[in-house]
Backbone bond lengths (Angstrom), bond angles and torsions (degrees), N, CA, C in turn:
res aa  C-N    CA-C-N  psi(-1)  N-CA   C-N-CA  omega(-1)  CA-C   N-CA-C  phi
1 M - - - 1.438 - - 1.527 107.71 -
2 S 1.315 116.20 130.77 1.456 120.74 -176.23 1.522 110.60 -74.16
3 A 1.342 115.60 163.85 1.460 120.88 -179.26 1.525 110.66 -66.30
4 A 1.350 116.62 -37.51 1.463 119.60 179.64 1.524 110.70 -65.65
5 R 1.312 117.58 -39.55 1.458 120.83 179.79 1.523 111.08 -69.16
6 R 1.333 117.03 -36.64 1.449 121.45 179.06 1.525 111.40 -63.58
7 R 1.338 116.26 -36.80 1.450 119.95 -178.91 1.520 112.00 -68.59
8 R 1.330 118.03 -26.79 1.445 121.23 -176.59 1.515 113.35 -89.13
9 F 1.306 118.75 -4.50 1.459 120.66 -179.49 1.521 109.23 -65.96
10 P 1.316 118.24 133.41 1.479 120.86 -173.60 1.521 114.61 -80.49
11 W 1.323 116.75 65.74 1.446 120.44 179.53 1.532 113.58 -57.44
12 P 1.335 118.61 -42.75 1.480 117.06 178.19 1.519 113.07 -61.72
13 L 1.312 116.47 -34.34 1.459 120.09 178.63 1.533 110.70 -66.73
14 L 1.321 116.89 -42.60 1.458 119.81 177.48 1.534 111.06 -66.44
15 F 1.317 116.28 -38.46 1.461 120.62 177.48 1.532 109.39 -60.13
16 A 1.311 116.52 -46.61 1.463 120.69 179.47 1.520 111.18 -63.67
17 A 1.324 115.95 -42.32 1.465 119.73 -175.23 1.529 111.95 -67.25
18 F 1.306 116.90 -38.58 1.480 118.81 -173.03 1.513 115.64 -101.46
19 L 1.342 117.65 -11.08 1.449 118.61 -179.57 1.520 111.92 -124.30
20 V 1.300 117.79 -51.56 1.462 120.89 -175.14 1.514 111.87 -71.64
21 V 1.324 117.92 -45.32 1.466 121.20 -177.44 1.534 111.48 -60.38
22 P 1.330 120.89 -47.49 1.478 118.24 177.69 1.528 113.34 -62.98
23 I 1.322 117.25 -35.25 1.468 119.21 178.77 1.531 110.02 -66.23
24 V 1.332 116.76 -43.25 1.463 120.37 177.46 1.528 110.52 -63.83
25 E 1.313 117.04 -41.21 1.473 120.47 178.77 1.523 111.08 -62.05
26 I 1.310 117.93 -45.03 1.468 121.16 179.27 1.531 110.37 -63.07
27 Y 1.323 116.78 -41.50 1.464 120.61 178.42 1.523 110.99 -60.87
28 V 1.346 116.46 -47.17 1.470 120.03 -180.00 1.520 111.05 -65.34
29 L 1.320 117.93 -39.81 1.463 120.83 177.24 1.524 111.84 -60.79
30 I 1.324 116.40 -42.21 1.469 120.47 178.78 1.526 110.37 -65.14
31 Q 1.335 116.68 -43.02 1.462 119.91 -179.99 1.528 111.32 -64.10
32 V 1.311 117.02 -44.39 1.483 120.47 178.39 1.518 109.45 -65.33
33 G 1.329 117.48 -41.04 1.459 121.07 179.33 1.519 112.20 -62.90
34 Q 1.319 118.17 -34.54 1.464 120.87 177.77 1.526 111.87 -71.59
35 V 1.333 116.19 -29.59 1.466 119.57 -178.91 1.532 111.19 -81.80
36 I 1.331 118.20 -48.08 1.473 119.95 -173.83 1.535 112.76 -107.77
37 G 1.307 118.60 -8.16 1.461 121.06 -179.40 1.525 111.31 101.55
38 A 1.329 114.60 154.59 1.471 120.68 -174.51 1.526 111.87 -66.69
39 W 1.354 117.92 -44.65 1.444 119.24 -177.15 1.525 112.66 -68.15
40 W 1.325 116.15 -37.68 1.466 119.13 176.75 1.516 111.21 -66.22
41 T 1.313 115.93 -34.31 1.469 119.35 176.94 1.524 111.00 -65.57
42 V 1.320 116.34 -43.34 1.473 120.62 177.45 1.521 110.57 -63.30
43 L 1.317 117.82 -44.02 1.462 121.36 177.78 1.530 111.08 -63.46
44 L 1.320 116.84 -39.35 1.463 120.33 177.56 1.530 111.28 -64.49
45 L 1.317 117.31 -38.83 1.470 121.18 177.21 1.523 110.77 -65.74
46 I 1.318 117.10 -41.04 1.469 120.69 178.37 1.528 110.44 -65.05
47 A 1.340 116.21 -45.88 1.460 120.13 178.81 1.529 111.00 -62.92
48 D 1.311 115.99 -38.03 1.457 121.41 178.96 1.527 110.84 -64.88
49 S 1.317 117.40 -41.24 1.461 120.82 177.93 1.532 111.40 -67.40
50 L 1.323 117.14 -39.09 1.470 120.27 177.07 1.532 110.40 -64.86
51 F 1.335 116.85 -43.71 1.449 120.58 177.46 1.527 110.04 -62.39
52 G 1.326 117.18 -40.42 1.459 121.02 178.43 1.507 112.59 -63.11
53 S 1.336 117.28 -40.63 1.467 119.26 179.80 1.527 110.66 -70.13
54 W 1.336 118.12 -36.18 1.469 121.15 176.37 1.525 109.89 -65.02
55 L 1.335 116.84 -45.49 1.468 120.70 -179.83 1.517 111.30 -65.34
56 L 1.338 116.24 -38.17 1.457 120.69 176.67 1.525 111.18 -60.75
57 K 1.331 116.70 -44.51 1.466 120.02 179.49 1.524 110.59 -64.72
58 R 1.327 116.73 -45.71 1.469 120.43 -177.42 1.520 111.60 -62.63
59 E 1.315 117.05 -50.06 1.458 120.77 -177.76 1.539 111.38 -73.21
60 G 1.324 116.06 -30.35 1.471 119.53 176.04 1.513 111.77 -64.35
61 V 1.331 117.08 -40.91 1.467 120.89 177.64 1.524 109.51 -64.52
62 R 1.323 117.25 -42.37 1.470 119.98 177.78 1.526 111.51 -62.55
63 A 1.316 116.35 -42.29 1.471 119.73 179.73 1.519 110.73 -65.76
64 W 1.322 117.47 -38.68 1.472 121.61 178.62 1.523 110.14 -63.61
65 R 1.327 116.92 -43.07 1.476 119.91 178.18 1.525 111.23 -64.29
66 A 1.325 116.81 -40.85 1.475 119.88 178.76 1.526 110.52 -65.42
67 L 1.328 117.34 -37.29 1.459 121.29 176.82 1.507 111.28 -64.57
68 Q 1.325 117.21 -44.65 1.465 121.05 177.45 1.524 111.49 -63.21
69 Q 1.323 116.69 -37.99 1.469 120.88 178.68 1.521 110.44 -64.63
70 A 1.323 117.41 -41.52 1.461 120.75 178.70 1.528 110.59 -62.93
71 F 1.313 116.76 -41.20 1.476 119.62 177.75 1.522 111.18 -66.40
72 T 1.332 116.69 -38.91 1.457 120.68 178.54 1.524 110.81 -63.07
73 E 1.331 116.57 -39.16 1.458 121.09 179.52 1.526 112.08 -77.17
74 G 1.315 117.81 -8.34 1.446 121.66 178.10 1.508 114.79 74.90
75 R 1.326 117.10 28.55 1.461 119.95 179.49 1.530 110.01 -115.91
76 M 1.326 114.78 159.34 1.446 120.77 -179.66 1.535 109.50 -71.19
77 P 1.328 118.38 124.21 1.469 121.10 -173.37 1.534 112.74 -88.15
78 T 1.311 118.02 55.52 1.469 119.61 -177.19 1.508 112.60 -64.44
79 R 1.324 117.25 -48.65 1.470 120.67 -179.45 1.529 110.24 -63.55
80 E 1.309 116.42 -40.41 1.457 120.97 -177.81 1.530 111.69 -66.71
81 L 1.340 116.06 -39.52 1.472 119.40 177.84 1.510 111.12 -68.26
82 A 1.317 117.31 -38.72 1.480 120.45 177.51 1.528 109.28 -64.10
83 D 1.346 117.12 -42.66 1.452 120.16 177.37 1.527 111.52 -61.27
84 A 1.325 116.43 -43.20 1.465 120.20 179.51 1.530 110.83 -62.06
85 A 1.319 117.47 -42.46 1.474 120.39 177.63 1.508 111.11 -62.71
86 L 1.324 116.95 -42.24 1.461 120.13 179.48 1.520 111.57 -66.68
87 I 1.318 117.67 -37.13 1.458 120.94 178.79 1.533 110.86 -66.01
88 V 1.313 116.49 -43.25 1.483 119.63 177.86 1.525 109.93 -64.23
89 F 1.328 116.99 -44.89 1.465 120.93 178.08 1.517 111.24 -60.65
90 G 1.326 116.06 -50.38 1.461 120.08 -178.88 1.514 112.00 -65.37
91 G 1.322 117.82 -38.53 1.456 120.17 177.81 1.519 112.69 -64.45
92 T 1.309 116.47 -38.24 1.464 120.28 176.43 1.529 110.40 -62.26
93 L 1.332 116.43 -41.98 1.459 119.57 179.46 1.536 110.92 -69.26
94 M 1.338 117.11 -35.74 1.463 119.80 -179.14 1.525 112.07 -69.87
95 I 1.306 117.00 -34.82 1.469 119.71 -178.04 1.529 111.28 -76.73
96 S 1.315 117.27 -30.72 1.463 119.90 179.12 1.531 109.34 -71.02
97 P 1.341 117.12 147.71 1.462 119.06 -177.29 1.528 111.61 -72.68
98 G 1.305 115.51 139.23 1.450 121.48 177.42 1.514 110.74 137.26
99 F 1.323 115.75 145.81 1.461 120.31 -176.74 1.521 112.74 -86.52
100 V 1.317 117.39 -35.77 1.468 120.27 -178.02 1.534 109.64 -67.58
101 T 1.321 117.54 -46.92 1.463 120.24 178.82 1.528 111.15 -65.80
102 D 1.346 116.55 -30.18 1.464 119.11 176.99 1.516 111.45 -65.91
103 V 1.309 117.47 -39.74 1.470 120.42 178.48 1.525 109.94 -63.93
104 V 1.336 117.80 -44.87 1.464 121.28 179.38 1.526 109.77 -64.51
105 G 1.331 116.96 -42.38 1.465 120.73 177.91 1.518 112.16 -63.58
106 L 1.318 116.59 -39.37 1.451 119.92 178.79 1.527 111.10 -64.47
107 L 1.329 117.01 -39.37 1.462 120.39 178.32 1.540 111.09 -65.20
108 A 1.334 116.66 -31.03 1.466 119.63 179.18 1.518 112.30 -79.30
109 I 1.325 118.33 -24.62 1.472 121.36 -175.61 1.516 112.99 -92.07
110 L 1.314 117.39 -42.58 1.476 119.92 -172.48 1.515 111.59 -58.92
111 P 1.329 117.48 135.78 1.471 120.96 -175.66 1.532 113.98 -62.36
112 F 1.330 118.46 -28.81 1.453 119.51 -177.49 1.522 113.53 -89.17
113 T 1.332 118.52 -11.40 1.472 120.97 174.28 1.532 111.16 -107.23
114 R 1.316 117.52 -13.31 1.459 121.17 -178.81 1.527 114.06 -62.56
115 P 1.337 121.07 -35.60 1.464 119.08 177.50 1.539 113.59 -59.23
116 V 1.315 117.27 -36.16 1.475 119.94 176.89 1.524 109.17 -66.74
117 A 1.322 116.90 -44.64 1.462 120.18 178.66 1.529 110.63 -64.59
118 R 1.340 116.87 -35.46 1.468 120.84 178.82 1.531 110.30 -64.57
119 R 1.332 117.19 -40.62 1.474 120.29 177.94 1.524 110.42 -63.99
120 L 1.344 117.01 -40.90 1.472 119.94 177.60 1.536 110.41 -64.53
121 L 1.319 117.15 -42.83 1.460 121.29 178.66 1.531 110.92 -63.36
122 T 1.321 117.36 -41.17 1.458 121.82 179.30 1.527 110.99 -64.90
123 A 1.334 116.41 -42.76 1.469 119.75 178.59 1.530 110.47 -64.78
124 F 1.324 117.02 -40.30 1.467 121.13 178.73 1.529 110.44 -63.88
125 A 1.329 116.00 -45.86 1.461 120.24 -178.77 1.520 111.41 -66.96
126 A 1.324 117.57 -36.61 1.469 121.16 -179.58 1.539 111.19 -64.63
127 R 1.318 116.76 -33.71 1.473 120.18 177.40 1.521 111.35 -71.93
128 R 1.332 117.37 -25.75 1.463 121.57 -176.03 1.518 113.66 -89.98
129 V 1.320 118.62 -16.75 1.461 122.04 -174.97 1.528 109.12 -73.87
130 V 1.306 114.87 131.52 1.463 121.85 177.37 1.522 106.82 -122.81
131 V 1.314 116.36 127.84 1.446 121.42 178.31 1.513 107.95 -89.38
132 V 1.319 116.27 124.78 1.459 121.83 -177.90 1.515 107.51 -118.31
133 R 1.318 116.37 128.85 1.459 121.31 176.58 1.517 108.68 -95.71
134 D 1.320 115.91 140.97 1.440 121.18 -179.66 1.534 109.58 -68.90
135 A 1.318 117.38 113.00 1.458 121.70 -176.74 1.512 112.66 -73.43
136 R 1.330 117.95 -18.85 1.463 120.03 -179.13 1.519 112.04 -74.72
137 R 1.316 117.46 -19.82 1.470 120.54 -175.22 1.528 109.76 -120.64
138 P 1.308 117.33 83.69 1.459 117.65 176.38 1.521 109.78 -71.89
139 G 1.295 115.99 155.99 1.458 119.73 177.21 1.506 111.84 108.02
140 P 1.324 114.68 -169.20 1.463 119.59 -175.34 1.526 111.75 -71.53
141 P 1.321 117.01 159.94 1.470 119.77 177.16 1.527 110.69 -69.04
142 D 1.339 116.31 174.97 1.462 122.37 -174.18 1.515 114.51 -62.56
143 D 1.322 118.75 -27.91 1.463 119.32 -174.70 1.518 113.63 -83.61
144 V 1.318 117.91 5.37 1.465 121.23 177.34 1.541 107.52 -102.55
145 V 1.325 115.66 126.70 1.446 120.59 179.81 1.530 106.75 -113.60
146 R 1.313 116.21 121.63 1.444 120.30 178.02 1.527 109.07 -84.85
147 G 1.337 115.54 141.35 1.450 117.97 -179.68 1.537 111.37 -173.61
148 E 1.286 116.09 -178.05 1.452 121.79 -179.87 1.522 108.09 -122.41
149 V 1.327 115.52 148.90 1.443 120.92 175.96 1.518 107.25 -93.87
150 V 1.325 116.97 123.95 1.441 121.42 179.24 1.532 107.78 -109.97
151 D 1.319 114.84 125.74 1.458 120.31 -179.11 1.512 108.47 -87.07
152 P 1.351 119.74 123.14 1.488 120.67 -175.91 1.502 113.85 -72.77
């Protein structure tokens, strides 16, 4: 792995994902449990996961139909693929226990908040895309034909 690639690895993001997020989730669970009680908190988490799985199925079916429609129309399904990725991401967060991840998952799944999440995903992906030219083939791309014009 090159030094430039090592510098771009998202260590703070991994740190947040594996250490900070669980600590915040535990803190919120304890606070909610103190307010409404432990059993109600557990029931709320179960109900939240069931709602998340139902919403994931509903929006997943819609995304699949939109993807099929894009293919039928013969167009590139960029928006549909981004929506599908957000639905899978949000559904995973909704099914996992915790209130903070459920809120983030809900924002990624709901049809009226998904466009904002799609713009964030597109901006993130655009920063990560690197265009690489094939070094084995110098010269023009395949669709350029070199030639001479001969006047009859």
